[in-house]
C-alpha positions in Angstrom: 109.8 104.5 112.7 112.7 103.6 114.8 116.3 102.7 114.0 118.6 101.5 116.8 122.4 102.3 117.1 124.3 99.8 115.1 125.0 96.7 117.0 126.5 93.3 116.4 124.1 91.0 118.4 120.5 92.0 117.1 119.1 91.4 120.6 120.8 94.8 121.6 117.9 96.4 119.7 115.0 95.1 121.9 115.0 97.1 124.8 114.5 100.3 121.5 111.9 98.1 119.9 110.1 97.3 123.3 110.2 100.8 124.3 108.3 102.1 121.1 106.0 99.8 121.5 105.2 100.4 124.5 105.2 104.3 123.4 102.9 103.3 120.0 100.1 100.9 122.3 100.2 104.3 124.4 99.0 106.7 121.6 97.3 104.1 119.8 99.1 103.9 116.8 97.9 101.1 114.1 101.3 100.5 112.8 104.6 99.9 113.7 107.9 100.7 111.9 111.0 99.3 113.1 114.0 97.3 112.0 116.3 96.9 108.8 118.0 94.1 107.7 120.3 93.5 110.4 117.4 93.3 113.4 114.3 92.4 111.9 113.9 89.4 113.5 113.7 91.2 117.1 111.4 94.1 115.9 109.0 91.4 114.3 109.2 89.8 117.9 108.4 92.9 119.8 105.5 93.7 117.5 106.9 95.9 114.2 104.3 95.7 111.3 107.0 97.4 108.9 110.5 96.8 108.6 112.9 97.9 105.7 114.8 95.0 104.6 116.6 96.4 101.4 119.8 95.1 102.0 118.8 91.3 102.8 117.1 91.9 99.4 119.5 93.5 97.7 122.9 94.0 99.2 125.0 96.5 100.6 124.9 99.8 98.1 127.2 101.0 96.8 129.2 104.5 97.8 128.1 107.2 96.3 130.7 109.3 94.2 130.7 112.2 97.0 131.6 109.6 99.8 134.1 107.4 97.4 135.7 110.9 97.0 136.0 111.8 100.6 137.4 108.0 100.7 140.0 109.0 98.3 140.9 112.5 99.9 141.1 110.8 103.7 143.2 108.3 102.4 145.8 110.9 100.4 
């Protein structure tokens, strides 16, 4: 599985996906897991056999209690 750096343009992930595709081919790996809700279409174009699209299906996660507490402390 690979997850490229977040970017506003999904095309920015293409070189990362292409590199993993080449590595997977060289190692004769049968599955290629790459891509998430924001860039899965590019990942599929580059050969992904598994994608993670939870945010697209279920929406963004709510912050955990720890994250909310840390944010509150940071704002204080």
